[in-house]
C-alpha positions, -999 to +999 in steps of 0.1 A: +506+686-219+526+713-237+542+695-267+564+716-290+586+709-320+617+718-299+607+694-272+601+666-297+633+673-316+653+671-283+635+642-266+611+627-292+580+612-276+600+592-251+583+608-221+548+599-232+534+566-223+508+548-245+483+524-230+496+490-242+459+479-247+452+508-270+442+498-306+465+521-325+449+513-358+414+523-346+428+554-328+446+566-360+414+561-380+395+580-353+420+609-354+419+611-392+381+616-391+381+639-361+408+662-375+401+659-412+436+645-417+450+625-446+478+600-440+503+597-469+529+569-466+559+560-487+564+524-499+594+522-476+575+526-444+569+496-421+539+474-430+517+486-402+520+522-414+513+512-450+482+493-439+467+523-421+476+549-447+451+567-470+475+567-499+508+547-504+531+557-532+565+568-545+578+604-546+558+614-577+525+598-565+528+613-530+536+648-544+505+645-566+483+635-537+497+662-515+489+688-542+452+679-545+441+669-510+413+688-493+423+676-458+431+702-432+461+682-419+486+662-440+504+635-420+535+624-439+548+590-430+581+593-449+613+614-445+618+651-440+622+662-476+589+645-484+570+664-457+588+696-469+574+689-504+539+686-490+543+719-473+557+735-504+525+725-522+501+732-493+511+764-475+478+768-457+476+732-444+493+718-413+519+692-423+531+667-397+560+643-397+560+615-370+598+619-364+617+651-373+649+631-373+637+610-403+662+626-427+677+613-460+713+604-468+708+615-504+693+649-494+721+654-469+747+647-496+739+681-512+744+710-487+728+741-502+758+764-499+782+739-516+756+732-543+751+770-550+788+774-554+789+745-578+760+759-597+776+794-599+806+779-616+783+767-645+760+797-652+750+783-687+736+751-672+700+746-660+695+725-629+673+694-628+671+680-593+658+647-581+629+652-557+649+635-529+665+668-519+659+696-494+637+727-500+669+747-503+681+726-532+647+727-549+648+765-547+682+764-566+667+742-593+649+749-625+630+716-627+624+688-602+621+652-613+614+617-598+627+584-610+593+579-625+594+609-647+631+618-651+634+606-687+604+627-698+617+657-679+651+654-696+635+649-730+616+682-725+649+701-724+666+711-757+695+688-765+719+717-768+710+730-733+737+720-707+722+704-676+734+700-640+717+669-625+716+666-587+719+651-562+720+614-572+750+606-593+738+570-600+704+581-612+721+608-633+746+584-648+718+560-658+698+589-673+729+600-693+732+565-707+694+563-715+692+598-730+725+601-747+731+634-728+762+644-709+746+660-678+770+674-652+765+653-621+766+663-585+784+637-564+756+625-542+741+591-535+716+572-514+732+550-487+705+523-492+710+519-530+748+521-528+755+491-506+740+462-527+766+435-532+771+423-568+789+392-555+760+383-531+734+390-558+753+368-582+753+339-557+716+345-550+708+343-588+726+310-590+704+296-562+673+311-578+680+307-616+644+317-625+644+349-604+645+382-621+666+410-607+646+443-606+663+474-595+659+512-590+681+534-611+696+549-579+717+517-577+753+516-588+760+508-625+774+473-617+740+463-603+720+480-631+740+462-658+729+428-645+693+438-638+664+424-658+643+455-652+650+490-639+624+514-628+610+536-600+594+521-569+559+522-585+573+509-618+589+479-600+557+472-582+536+473-615+562+452-633+561+425-606+523+423-609+522+420-647+554+401-655+552+363-660+580+354-636+572+341-601+604+350-584+621+384-580+653+397-564+644+433-554+672+458-553+657+487-534+645+494-499+628+464-484+595+483-475+582+478-510+582+440-506+551+444-484+530+458-513+545+434-538+536+404-516+501+418-510+495+424-547+510+391-559+507+366-531+515+337-554+550+351-561+583+351-542+601+384-535+637+383-522+655+414-509+688+420-527+716+415-502+738+444-491+776+444-486+771+446-448+763+417-425+726+426-422+702+402-440+681+431-452+685+465-468+664+490-447+666+527-448+673+537-411+657+571-417+624+557-431+622+532-403+624+559-376+587+563-381+566+539-360+529+533-355+533+547-319+550+579-331+523+582-358+495+580-333+512+606-310+520+629-339+483+629-348+471+632-312+493+662-304+496+676-340+534+677-336+561+678-350+549+703-376+568+713-407+571+750-412+588+770-439+598+806-448+574+818-475+602+831-498+619+797-497+586+780-503+577+800-534+612+795-548+610+757-542+575+755-556+584+769-590+605+739-602+579+716-586+552+732-607+573+728-638+577+691-631+539+687-627+533+706-660+558+684-679+544+652-663+508+661-672+519+669-708+536+635-710+505+617-697+523+605-665+497+620-642+461+631-646 
């Protein structure tokens, strides 16, 4: 069967039938060995995908794994900008994404032409961009950061050097408060982290008085001000393992609760409620990837992420700078 990126983008894998008796876990393991493929999965993926992945992590950890893999094929169970990042770091390898429509509301909030015009108005500023952005935004940046290393990245810049921080205004505002800087913030945000309800969280804390609220810095300030701990996805996971509390209200995407529960089965993890009527706070883009799509993606080696080499090199430069600073700060090996 002739499967192309255009066909998949238009129709997905809807026309392909999978034998309902097929053991997808075993088939994915077989395909990984057969094709020398590595499966990288973000913490926000569905539990089945996390369980079959070779490496599970946040943006920094996944970028590090992508940069050092010796696999011929990188299968990225995440969203589009993450697979782009893997391609930026591995031009000679085939990079696959189970669903090309798995985008990111935060990345979409910074269109490259608009951001370039914004940047051009402030020529004395350097640009630090959160890794949750497109390759085009990375190419317009001087340094990339993640929520794990953002503080160290900012500390590495002289205090008298003006900075534009993009695209997440909430993360930028939190970093301004932590660092004492006055970075100029692009007005972007993540839909998942913007819809937590302070009122509902307050009621939840009353019902669970011993529970600690742990949040990602991409949340709005009202949530961060009442949080007991603020950190990246990996930092939240590690905190929940080492901290003495046994109950946590978790203000980030619900996918991380799978790892938290696996690593601390004696503890209780409660997803922070959003303002909508849903009982959970899932990223609709992350959840586009399924075990079935993952299997088909590996079987047909589509959809594939491709990139213009000029763009790739421009986007790689600030990524390399991030890695250098992170290594110097002891954040990665």
